[in-house]
N, CA, C and O atoms as a DFTB+ gen file, in Angstrom:
228 C
 N C O
     1  1      61.425      80.635     -68.330
     2  2      61.129      82.051     -68.468
     3  2      60.722      82.309     -69.910
     4  3      61.418      81.920     -70.848
     5  1      59.581      82.972     -70.069
     6  2      59.119      83.272     -71.415
     7  2      59.978      84.376     -72.032
     8  3      60.688      85.101     -71.336
     9  1      59.892      84.477     -73.322
    10  2      60.672      85.483     -74.048
    11  2      60.307      86.885     -73.568
    12  3      61.185      87.721     -73.354
    13  1      59.007      87.140     -73.401
    14  2      58.560      88.467     -72.969
    15  2      59.055      88.791     -71.558
    16  3      59.475      89.918     -71.297
    17  1      59.011      87.828     -70.660
    18  2      59.477      88.095     -69.299
    19  2      60.994      88.299     -69.277
    20  3      61.508      89.063     -68.460
    21  1      61.697      87.624     -70.162
    22  2      63.150      87.822     -70.267
    23  2      63.448      89.246     -70.744
    24  3      64.347      89.905     -70.221
    25  1      62.699      89.710     -71.728
    26  2      62.867      91.078     -72.229
    27  2      62.566      92.083     -71.115
    28  3      63.281      93.074     -70.964
    29  1      61.516      91.833     -70.338
    30  2      61.163      92.721     -69.233
    31  2      62.279      92.768     -68.185
    32  3      62.587      93.837     -67.660
    33  1      62.878      91.630     -67.881
    34  2      63.985      91.583     -66.928
    35  2      65.175      92.387     -67.450
    36  3      65.834      93.094     -66.687
    37  1      65.447      92.275     -68.752
    38  2      66.532      93.055     -69.355
    39  2      66.235      94.550     -69.285
    40  3      67.134      95.355     -69.041
    41  1      64.963      94.920     -69.501
    42  2      64.563      96.326     -69.413
    43  2      64.811      96.879     -68.015
    44  3      65.277      98.007     -67.857
    45  1      64.496      96.076     -67.008
    46  2      64.700      96.504     -65.625
    47  2      66.185      96.701     -65.327
    48  3      66.570      97.678     -64.684
    49  1      67.011      95.778     -65.791
    50  2      68.465      95.912     -65.598
    51  2      68.984      97.148     -66.331
    52  3      69.842      97.864     -65.815
    53  1      68.459      97.399     -67.539
    54  2      68.852      98.551     -68.340
    55  2      68.499      99.843     -67.595
    56  3      69.318     100.760     -67.522
    57  1      67.286      99.917     -67.043
    58  2      66.850     101.106     -66.301
    59  2      67.693     101.298     -65.037
    60  3      68.038     102.425     -64.683
    61  1      68.019     100.199     -64.362
    62  2      68.847     100.263     -63.168
    63  2      70.235     100.813     -63.504
    64  3      70.775     101.646     -62.777
    65  1      70.795     100.343     -64.599
    66  2      72.106     100.843     -65.027
    67  2      72.034     102.321     -65.382
    68  3      72.964     103.072     -65.087
    69  1      70.955     102.744     -66.004
    70  2      70.780     104.153     -66.348
    71  2      70.846     105.005     -65.089
    72  3      71.492     106.053     -65.076
    73  1      70.177     104.556     -64.031
    74  2      70.191     105.277     -62.760
    75  2      71.597     105.300     -62.162
    76  3      72.064     106.344     -61.707
    77  1      72.267     104.151     -62.164
    78  2      73.619     104.076     -61.610
    79  2      74.587     104.964     -62.381
    80  3      75.460     105.598     -61.788
    81  1      74.432     105.009     -63.703
    82  2      75.285     105.861     -64.540
    83  2      75.045     107.325     -64.186
    84  3      75.995     108.096     -64.053
    85  1      73.794     107.704     -64.034
    86  2      73.471     109.083     -63.691
    87  2      74.068     109.464     -62.333
    88  3      74.643     110.542     -62.184
    89  1      73.928     108.581     -61.354
    90  2      74.467     108.840     -60.021
    91  2      75.989     108.992     -60.083
    92  3      76.549     109.934     -59.523
    93  1      76.641     108.072     -60.759
    94  2      78.111     108.124     -60.854
    95  2      78.564     109.383     -61.590
    96  3      79.529     110.033     -61.190
    97  1      77.859     109.718     -62.667
    98  2      78.234     110.872     -63.478
    99  2      77.999     112.184     -62.734
   100  3      78.614     113.199     -63.061
   101  1      77.120     112.173     -61.742
   102  2      76.805     113.377     -60.967
   103  2      77.804     113.632     -59.845
   104  3      77.824     114.717     -59.264
   105  1      78.621     112.649     -59.542
   106  2      79.617     112.816     -58.474
   107  2      80.650     113.864     -58.891
   108  3      80.886     114.071     -60.082
   109  1      81.255     114.514     -57.918
   110  2      82.281     115.522     -58.253
   111  2      83.445     114.944     -59.068
   112  3      83.961     115.603     -59.971
   113  1      83.853     113.719     -58.747
   114  2      84.942     113.080     -59.502
   115  2      84.504     111.675     -59.881
   116  3      84.878     110.710     -59.214
   117  1      83.713     111.545     -60.949
   118  2      83.217     110.222     -61.345
   119  2      84.350     109.281     -61.755
   120  3      85.385     109.707     -62.266
   121  1      84.121     108.008     -61.517
   122  2      85.077     106.963     -61.899
   123  2      84.847     106.637     -63.376
   124  3      83.893     105.946     -63.731
   125  1      85.734     107.146     -64.222
   126  2      85.570     106.970     -65.669
   127  2      85.591     105.508     -66.081
   128  3      84.857     105.105     -66.984
   129  1      86.423     104.714     -65.429
   130  2      86.473     103.284     -65.747
   131  2      85.160     102.596     -65.441
   132  3      84.664     101.804     -66.243
   133  1      84.593     102.898     -64.275
   134  2      83.318     102.306     -63.893
   135  2      82.197     102.786     -64.818
   136  3      81.331     102.004     -65.208
   137  1      82.219     104.067     -65.164
   138  2      81.216     104.602     -66.090
   139  2      81.279     103.882     -67.433
   140  3      80.245     103.526     -67.999
   141  1      82.473     103.671     -67.935
   142  2      82.635     102.986     -69.220
   143  2      82.071     101.571     -69.163
   144  3      81.381     101.135     -70.084
   145  1      82.367     100.856     -68.076
   146  2      81.862      99.491     -67.927
   147  2      80.343      99.470     -67.891
   148  3      79.706      98.636     -68.534
   149  1      79.766     100.402     -67.128
   150  2      78.302     100.435     -67.019
   151  2      77.659     100.802     -68.351
   152  3      76.621     100.249     -68.713
   153  1      78.266     101.725     -69.075
   154  2      77.717     102.126     -70.372
   155  2      77.804     100.983     -71.384
   156  3      76.883     100.778     -72.173
   157  1      78.902     100.248     -71.359
   158  2      79.032      99.095     -72.253
   159  2      78.000      98.022     -71.918
   160  3      77.404      97.428     -72.816
   161  1      77.791      97.777     -70.640
   162  2      76.797      96.791     -70.219
   163  2      75.397      97.247     -70.626
   164  3      74.586      96.438     -71.076
   165  1      75.118      98.518     -70.473
   166  2      73.817      99.067     -70.871
   167  2      73.599      98.882     -72.375
   168  3      72.508      98.505     -72.803
   169  1      74.621      99.144     -73.163
   170  2      74.534      98.959     -74.609
   171  2      74.325      97.480     -74.955
   172  3      73.528      97.152     -75.834
   173  1      75.042      96.591     -74.261
   174  2      74.888      95.161     -74.492
   175  2      73.454      94.727     -74.201
   176  3      72.884      93.926     -74.943
   177  1      72.876      95.247     -73.135
   178  2      71.493      94.910     -72.788
   179  2      70.528      95.420     -73.856
   180  3      69.587      94.724     -74.236
   181  1      70.767      96.631     -74.332
   182  2      69.913      97.203     -75.374
   183  2      69.960      96.357     -76.648
   184  3      68.931      96.095     -77.270
   185  1      71.157      95.938     -77.023
   186  2      71.307      95.101     -78.214
   187  2      70.639      93.737     -78.023
   188  3      70.036      93.203     -78.954
   189  1      70.747      93.183     -76.831
   190  2      70.116      91.894     -76.530
   191  2      68.590      92.027     -76.604
   192  3      67.916      91.148     -77.140
   193  1      68.053      93.113     -76.073
   194  2      66.604      93.321     -76.144
   195  2      66.147      93.442     -77.596
   196  3      65.124      92.872     -77.975
   197  1      66.896      94.175     -78.400
   198  2      66.555      94.335     -79.817
   199  2      66.602      92.986     -80.527
   200  3      65.730      92.684     -81.342
   201  1      67.603      92.183     -80.227
   202  2      67.718      90.868     -80.843
   203  2      66.538      89.984     -80.465
   204  3      65.986      89.281     -81.311
   205  1      66.155      90.020     -79.203
   206  2      65.044      89.191     -78.748
   207  2      63.712      89.672     -79.333
   208  3      62.845      88.864     -79.667
   209  1      63.559      90.987     -79.453
   210  2      62.322      91.506     -80.049
   211  2      62.201      91.066     -81.509
   212  3      61.114      90.726     -81.975
   213  1      63.322      91.075     -82.218
   214  2      63.333      90.629     -83.605
   215  2      62.973      89.147     -83.684
   216  3      62.220      88.722     -84.560
   217  1      63.517      88.382     -82.765
   218  2      63.240      86.949     -82.709
   219  2      61.770      86.674     -82.412
   220  3      61.192      85.716     -82.925
   221  1      61.166      87.531     -81.571
   222  2      59.764      87.353     -81.181
   223  2      58.803      87.689     -82.316
   224  3      57.672      87.205     -82.336
   225  1      59.242      88.506     -83.251
   226  2      58.362      88.933     -84.353
   227  2      58.145      87.868     -85.372
   228  3      57.429      88.086     -86.350
């Protein structure tokens, strides 16, 4: 897998998590534990993408 395709895959996972977070947060009684896990994973993906972009430059 090329570096660019890896970054694209991370972007897709990041966008998917964004949607899942929005859905969970819109529920009448959102699961705070699950929201925290998803937000941490989203942040980890964002940091990984930034690291890879720096590496690609």
